[in-house]
Phi, psi and omega in degrees: 000318180293321180293320181293320180295323178293324179294319179298319179297322179294319179295318179298319179297320180295319180295318179297321179295319179296316179299317180296321179295319178296317180298319179297319180294320178296319180295321178296318180295320178298318180296321178299316179297317180297318179297320179295320180289332185262013181296314183296315180297319181294324177298317179296318180295322179296322179296316180296316182294324179294322177295318178297319179297320178296317179297317180295321179296320178296319179293322178298315179297321180296317180294321179295321177295320179296322178289331176293334178276313181228098184287348184262019177277098186299312183296326179295320176299314182297315181296321180295318180297319179297316181293317181295323177292322178295323181277347180078022179278086190292317182293314179293326178296318179296319179294320180296317178294322180297315180297318181294321181292335177287332183263325186230151166287135185270150178286168181300320182295316181295318180296316182296319176299315182296314182297317180294323177295317181292325179296320178292328184277337186246079178278334183286150183295327183295336182266000181294329180297325178296322179291322177300317179298322179293319176298320180297323176291323184293319185285351179274337183290304178220159176275099185240114180301322182295322179292318178297320179296318178296321179297313182294319180293324177294322181294333179298329179296340179255017182288345179284343180283163180302128182073013184294319181295319178297324180292320178297315180298322179297318180292319178297320179297317177296323182293313181290333174292321184282313188235007181294340179270358179298119188300323186258330184247355181292331184297324182293331177289319178295319180295321178296321179297316180293322178298321177297314181293326176295324177295320176296321180299321181294335180278337183261350178287135179287158178299154179299137177093348180255132179280126182289152175286174182296318180293319179295323179293319178297319179295322179293317179296320179298317181292319177298321180294326177298316182291320175302316181297319179297318177299314182296319179296317182292319183290345178273358183249133177289111179227153176294143178062034180285346176297322179295323178295319179296318178296321178295321180293320178300319181288324185283321185287131181281332185253016179080183182259131182292156182297320180297321179294319179297320180297313180294324179296315180294323178295317178294325179295320177296319178295322178297321178295326176293320183277343186302318178300324179291321178293322180292323177293326177292321179294326182277338186280159175271147177301148008268005172061034186296316182296319180295318178295323180298318177296319179297316180297317179300321178296314182293326177296324177290323178293322171086015178273110185301321182295317180289324176298317181296314182293328178290318175299316182296319177297321180296314184287335177297330179256349181227053187288345182256022179256102184298324182298325180290319176297318180296320180294320181291312181295325177297319178298316180294321180296322188264336186250299185282312177058033176270120191304305185298317180293317182296310185291322179294323179291319176299319179296318178295325181296314182285337175287326179280321182233068184293342182279356184264110184297322183301326179291321177294319180298316178295325179295315179298316179295321179294320177299316178293321183296326183259016170072034177292153181290159187298322181296322178296316179297318180295320179296318179296320179296319179296322176296323180297320179296331181266007185282339179082065178290161189265354178212156187294324182296336178298320179292324177298316182293320181290326175295319178299318180297318181290320179294323175298319178298315180294324180294323180290344178276344188276136172262100186282358176289338176270140182295323180214138180209164180296321181294322179294317178296322178295322178296312179297320177297323179292321176299314179297318180295323180297320179294319177296321181296318179295320184288323187264293188292310186289314180295324179294326182275318187253350183079006177207159183277341184083355182226066184295330180273003177057050182298320181297317179293325177296318179296318179299314180298320180291323177295317179298321182285316186281308188269323185262353181056035183248079181290333179298315178294321179297319179293323176298318179295320180290328174299319178294322178298316183292331180284353180264029175089014182259000185288345181271358183257130183294321184296329178291317179294322180290329175295317178295319179298319179296324177296314178295323180296324183277321189234357183255219181222164183301327182297315179288330174297314180298318180297318180295319181290324176297318177295324179295317179299322183288326190256334187293136180238345182272313179227069183293328181298320182294317180295320178297320179295321179295319179297314180295321178296320179298316181291329175298326184269322191249328195273166174271182179296319179298318178297319179297315180298317180296320180294317180297315180298317182293317182292319179297316180299315182295316182292325176297316179295321179296318180295322177296316179297318179295322179295318178298317180296318180295319178296319179295318179295321179294319178297316179296321179294320179294317178297320179296319179295319178296316180296323178295320177297318179297319180295317179296320180294316179296322180293317179294320178296317180296320180294319179296319179296317180295323180295320179296313180296318181295320178295322179294313181295320181294322179295317179294317182293320180295322179296317179294319180294322179294323177297313178299320182297316181293328180288317189272331188235041184296315184291317181296323182293331178290331181271353183293149179300139180273142179265134180283132178239139178212118179056030176077006181241160176239154176281172180298319180297325180291322176297319179297326180293321181289329180287318180283334174097143177284321186275340183080194184282347180266014180291153176294155186307312182298316181296320182294319179294320176297319179299315182293328176298315176297320180298318180297316179297316179297321180296317180297319179294322180295319180296328185280343182272114184296331182286340179265327182261110181239105184294330183292333180249022183237156172231154180254126181252130181218176180066026175277156180290139178296335183269011182296122180274136180050062183300325182296315182294318182292319180290327177297321178296322182290318190262359179298328181291342182279338181152171179300133183260131176278310179199156174235125185242089173290146184257128180243155174281175179294339178272001179088010180270141179292132185272355176092006176215161181198176178241138175240119181250125179265167178285336182223143176297344181297334183283344186295313179301324178293323179293324180295338178291344178275007179302135179070017171292135184283127178234108181053047173086002179233143176288127178274128180265126178240124183221160178298150179268107186233137176283110183292337178292325179271335181230073184293336183269003183289134174219135179291313182261114178279119183274108182282126182253004179253162180293130179257093190291340179266003183238140179247151178248126184243130177234162180082016180289147172294145183295341180276356183290131178257168179298322181293319179297316181294321178295324179295323181288321187277336188290344177288347181260356178160186181277123182271127175263325181199145175231126181230116174273131181274129182230163170284171178299333180283353181095354179286140184286151176264353184082017180239156179201155172241134178233122181257127179260174182290328179208176184293323183297318180294321178296319179297318180295322179295322179297316182294321185278327190262339183297127182085003181290149181265128177231108178052041178088355179256134177268112186272152175247133184233133179210163174294137183295122180218078185297147177291158180293136178283137178294142181298334181289346179277349182285145180297136176086352179276143181275138182282128180298145179276174183294332181290327182275334182284140177292146181292142180289126178257123182260154179281190183293343182266004177081204181292151174286172185298322184278003180256005181288142176271127182263005178276133179302145182301330182291342181263354178291136179279146181285125179278336180244182179293145180282121183271336184211132178228164184261338177211169184295326182299315179297321180296316178297320181297316181296319179297316179297320180295318179296320178296318179296319179296321179295326179282353180080012181233099182276127181276132179292146182274144178272175178297322179294324177298314178298321181297315180297322181292323180289326182276356182290136182275000000 
């Protein structure tokens, strides 16, 4: 039986093998057929993929070249890393990430991608240390719970190596210290730590039914105590959903929860309830949530818990890493309150890596290094990095140099006549002056130190500490030659230095030079000289000082009198010219009014004759207007403006109607009981072709309140002028009407403004032109014309809270490609400039800057008289002549002769020129006719 069964098994195995072989051959043949059928498709796919690879490779090379030119292009680094990862270029990808991490702190997303790639590539135990080093770099950039969790979970994979369990526990302890206080994400770190300890507990527990040995029991008790400790530590910290943790501990603990643990838990629960509103506001807010975080920080600062203050700052900076003020606030708190060296210096380093353009952060970093006893080479290296950071103004370089020079001065022992530190200080002073003169002036066009503060400090150090007045005087001579000799305060500063460390002879010499050169406050300098001679000088010295001061003051008074006389003459001439202009303007206006009235009367008479001839019958049937005591009611004026005949009236009738309407309108404007500016608004920028403006505007403004009257303004020819007045029954309706400003009416923005009498309020302006820098507002140019207000607001709101968005348009409503966006504060606007400047929008590269409108010319102000050509300074052109926009496009033959004509070709031209010159002299230029222009153009 046994033999037969073995034989059967052998036969079954042979049959199964044959079947398996047949199936394999059939599968191979099927695969061959599929491969043969898919040859063409695979070839096409390979061609497409090769083309994509070539394009990607070209783009990679372009990005690498761009980074070789500008290594600080953040977006270029990000794009290069994405392309290299897509192409699978692992070595190049690692190098690209390495270069970027050396220049910038990386975001949580970039670090996690890099770490996961490296974990997949390093399966061998020998390479785990490289990944550990990478994790150590990642956790230093920002406090990120997800990175710490990934770090701890990765370390669990190496717990089998010698000391592996202790290393895992060490990483978990650092993790809960760093992010265990995070209100929303700290709980997952504590739970991961407990799961690890529970896993260890399962390995030390004896099998069921076996009594553990003494050593095993001690090990078991130790492990249980570790888990108890983790529960107690977590329950003492205010975290979201901590009630579930407490319930889990109650279920897990065999002996219940101790009273002390319950006490700490309730205290933490109360603290969590205090923080809960801030956490909920963060969850509801849009990134970067700067205002919400600021409120949270202020709350924690009042509470005074250093650990919670630190974690709140770290959470804020993780989402607002480019806000210098937040870094400055955090580092100031650490410098003044915690004063922990490693924490303070690491935070300062992270601050300058995130915002290298902010001089104040570098200055604080240098001071912190000195405060915590860093070696001299470290301080010098940080200072050199600061010089290469690219500050945005020249004065920043002066301040960072001052901070470094102060540090070097504090290192010098001035009790020694000569030392290495003193020579280094003097060399640094010389280098700073060269740096200001060459690098800073070349970049900004100014040194940033017009008062030569650095040289003044150097001179005072030489005089006070080194007793070297000769060097101090040389420095002050150099200061005065840089344009400072005309200022009294500079001479008095030098005099005080000589008074403190010099001698009376040099004091007297300095004051005599000051009297001779000072132009801003010469009286003060003269008084100081006389006071000095009263105390120090002889009679000869006093006489010389009196003579010098009298001579100087007499000359100054003469110069001031000449200047005052010149200014008075210019003011008188300007006033005379203004009177002449006003008189000429009024005469011209009166003459034009007389001519216009004559022409209008004749034209109106002719039109009325035509009207009576053609529309005699209709006019007899027209509604009669009630007249009483020569006045009309408001309703009758409105009837004349809208017209009896309507828009289908015959031409003659309509013109007659508009003439009556114009008269009624003028009469209406002059009556104070009908025209009420307080309850009226002025409508402008309407289309001239707007049909039935009164009816359309009534429809628009009815929602604002009861309307008394609408007065559209027409020309003498009966054409709508594009503006009108809307008078409400109550002034309460005016604010509602102003909200319709820039509402689109038939393709044009309608302008709605208060109705103000300019004669009584000449300085009134609806739009206030801001001439100062608006730090919370950004100016955007280069926008595509298709960009809408909603699209722009959607783009900008990720950088902060938007208060207002205004697209700049022409009067016709067409966009100019410009916009103003106002943020809640200056920090958000600065962040928007940094992130959006140079951004691409629909193929347009936009430019973004802080709003800084140019100063408005005084002649643009209402009521100011425009300076004449005689008072304006003549335009001085450079060696290249006029600019492109200053070219005159009028043919030379059409230019009028400013002087007498010296040569003409025929008598007609001579007569014409004489007549023209006479007309110009009389102040009345006669307009040229078409024949005059023709003769001028045909003239050779």
